[in-house]
TORRO-760764 format. One line per field, with one value per residue (C-alpha): z, y, x negated. Coordinates in nm, 2 decimals, decimal comma. Each point is the difference from the previous one (the first is absolute). Layout:
REM residues N
Z: (Z; ...) $
Y: (Y; ...) $
X: (X; ...) $
REM end
This chain:
REM residues 81
Z: (-0,54; 0,01; 0,08; 0,00; 0,24; 0,33; -0,04; -0,28; -0,28; 0,13; 0,04; -0,39; -0,14; 0,19; -0,25; -0,28; 0,07; 0,08; -0,35; -0,05; 0,31; 0,06; 0,28; 0,25; -0,14; 0,26; 0,02; 0,19; 0,10; 0,10; 0,04; 0,39; 0,01; 0,31; 0,18; 0,00; -0,37; -0,03; 0,23; -0,23; -0,34; 0,15; 0,03; -0,31; -0,17; 0,14; -0,07; -0,39; 0,07; -0,01; 0,28; 0,11; 0,20; 0,16; -0,04; 0,13; -0,18; 0,12; -0,01; -0,21; -0,18; 0,14; -0,07; -0,33; -0,03; 0,23; 0,01; 0,20; 0,33; -0,11; 0,32; -0,09; 0,23; 0,23; -0,19; 0,21; -0,02; -0,06; 0,21; -0,17; -0,37) $
Y: (-5,10; 0,33; 0,09; 0,35; 0,27; 0,05; 0,33; 0,19; -0,26; -0,24; 0,18; 0,11; -0,37; -0,10; 0,25; -0,08; -0,43; 0,06; 0,04; -0,33; -0,20; -0,23; -0,05; -0,25; 0,09; 0,03; 0,29; -0,06; 0,28; -0,12; 0,35; -0,02; 0,28; 0,19; -0,18; 0,28; 0,03; -0,38; 0,04; 0,28; -0,19; -0,31; 0,19; 0,18; -0,32; -0,22; 0,29; -0,09; -0,42; -0,06; -0,12; 0,18; -0,16; 0,21; -0,23; 0,07; -0,12; -0,03; -0,15; 0,23; -0,14; -0,34; -0,05; 0,11; -0,28; -0,28; 0,16; 0,28; -0,04; 0,10; 0,11; 0,09; 0,22; -0,07; 0,15; 0,25; -0,21; -0,36; -0,04; -0,16; -0,10) $
X: (-0,08; -0,15; -0,37; -0,05; -0,09; 0,23; 0,21; 0,17; -0,13; 0,22; 0,32; -0,11; -0,05; 0,33; 0,18; -0,18; 0,08; 0,39; 0,14; -0,18; 0,12; 0,32; 0,19; -0,15; -0,37; -0,30; -0,20; -0,33; -0,22; -0,35; -0,14; 0,00; 0,26; 0,09; 0,28; 0,21; -0,02; 0,07; 0,34; 0,13; -0,12; 0,18; 0,34; -0,02; -0,10; 0,27; 0,29; -0,08; 0,04; -0,35; -0,24; -0,33; -0,29; -0,29; -0,31; -0,33; -0,30; -0,34; -0,35; -0,20; -0,28; 0,04; 0,34; -0,03; -0,23; 0,17; 0,37; 0,12; 0,24; 0,35; 0,22; 0,37; 0,16; 0,29; 0,36; 0,14; 0,34; -0,09; -0,32; -0,30; 0,03) $
REM end
């Protein structure tokens, strides 16, 4: 699960992770990425035999103390995961 700033940093981390992943592994983006980026990344990752889930993580300081809200996005082809 990646928790990095949305944007180019996500793409860069994906490229760093790819050599270490095996077919069927799941990459979770918890950085609240812009949804067109999530769709693009899902297609890219799935072409490599991996799974990708865009997931919003929210809660701020309170979430850090009592637990965050974790919200997986709809999958473009399969619906809600």
